[in-house]
C-alpha positions in Angstrom: 0.2 11.5 6.5 2.4 8.4 6.0 2.1 7.3 9.7 -1.7 7.4 9.4 -1.5 5.4 6.1 0.7 2.8 7.7 -1.8 2.4 10.6 -4.7 2.1 8.2 -3.1 -0.6 6.1 -2.0 -2.4 9.2 -5.7 -2.5 10.2 -6.6 -3.8 6.8 -4.0 -6.6 7.2 -5.4 -7.5 10.6 -8.9 -7.8 9.1 -7.6 -10.0 6.2 -4.0 -11.3 6.2 -4.4 -12.3 2.6 -4.9 -8.8 1.3 -1.7 -8.4 -0.8 -2.3 -4.8 -1.8 -2.6 -3.8 1.9 0.9 -5.2 2.5 2.2 -3.4 -0.5 0.7 -0.1 0.4 1.8 -0.4 4.0 5.3 -1.1 2.7 5.1 2.1 0.6 4.0 4.1 3.6 6.9 2.6 5.6 9.3 3.5 2.7 8.2 7.1 2.9 9.0 7.2 6.6 12.5 5.7 6.0 11.4 2.4 7.7 12.2 -1.0 6.5 9.5 -2.3 4.2 11.1 -5.4 2.6 9.0 -7.9 4.6 5.8 -6.2 3.5 6.7 -6.5 -0.1 7.9 -10.1 0.2 4.5 -10.9 1.7 2.6 -8.9 -0.9 4.4 -10.6 -3.8 4.1 -14.0 -2.3 0.4 -13.5 -1.8 -0.3 -12.2 -5.3 2.6 -12.8 -7.7 0.2 -12.4 -10.7 -1.1 -9.0 -9.5 0.0 -6.2 -11.8 -0.8 -3.6 -9.2 1.4 -5.4 -6.5 4.3 -5.6 -9.0 3.9 -1.9 -9.8 4.0 -1.0 -6.1 6.9 -3.3 -5.6 8.7 -1.5 -8.5 8.1 1.8 -6.7 9.6 0.3 -3.5 12.7 -0.9 -5.4 13.1 2.4 -7.1 12.9 4.3 -3.8 15.6 2.0 -2.5 17.8 2.6 -5.5 17.5 -0.9 -6.9 17.2 0.1 -10.6 17.6 -3.3 -12.2 15.2 -5.0 -9.8 12.6 -2.2 -10.3 12.9 -2.7 -14.0 12.0 -6.3 -13.5 9.0 -5.5 -11.4 7.7 -2.8 -13.8 8.3 -5.2 -16.7 6.2 -7.8 -14.9 3.4 -5.2 -14.1 3.3 -4.2 -17.8 3.2 -7.7 -19.0 0.4 -8.6 -16.6 -1.6 -5.4 -17.5 -0.4 -4.3 -21.0 -3.1 -1.6 -21.3 -2.2 0.5 -18.2 -0.4 3.7 -19.3 1.0 4.3 -15.8 2.8 0.9 -15.8 4.2 1.7 -19.3 5.4 5.1 -18.2 7.1 3.7 -15.1 8.7 1.0 -17.2 10.1 3.8 -19.5 11.5 5.6 -16.5 13.0 2.4 -15.2 14.7 1.8 -18.6 16.1 5.4 -18.4 17.5 4.7 -14.9 19.4 1.7 -16.3 20.7 3.6 -19.3 18.6 2.0 -22.0 17.4 5.2 -23.6 15.9 3.6 -26.7 13.6 1.3 -24.7 12.9 4.2 -22.3 11.5 6.4 -25.1 9.6 3.6 -26.7 7.8 2.8 -23.4 7.1 6.5 -22.8 5.6 6.7 -26.2 3.6 3.6 -25.6 2.3 5.2 -22.4 1.0 8.2 -24.5 -0.7 5.8 -26.9 -2.3 3.8 -24.1 -3.5 7.0 -22.4 -5.1 8.2 -25.6 -2.7 11.1 -26.0 -3.2 12.4 -22.4 -1.1 15.6 -21.9 0.4 14.3 -18.7 2.0 11.4 -20.5 3.0 13.6 -23.4 4.8 15.8 -20.9 6.9 12.7 -19.8 8.1 12.3 -23.4 8.8 16.1 -23.8 10.9 16.0 -20.6 12.7 12.9 -21.7 13.4 14.5 -25.1 14.7 17.7 -23.4 17.1 15.5 -21.3 18.2 13.5 -24.3 17.8 15.6 -27.5 17.8 13.5 -30.8 21.2 13.4 -32.5 20.4 13.5 -36.1 
């Protein structure tokens, strides 16, 4: 349904050209159709640089485009702007894993579990991480 999502967010942009999240979501829809989305994300970040949600979506875009270091920066920004969101913490953990910082990766995954009140979905992320990187003690 990515083409329909792209059209819907284009309509939202036409209604309000200052709707940063619409640009970011249209960019994500374009990413998932293997279309260029960079201009949508530039617009979204320019419109709302202090939006944790826009930074989070930008991090997803960068990850999809295999820009691990830049996605780490975006997820760090999202987590700094909204330090209580477990999804942002989990994505930050995954980003640290992608750049090879396994200590930070596990710490952020554990933080996500804490922020989520022990939610089993976030615990599963830690279990999968530990299965990939068993402790060496």
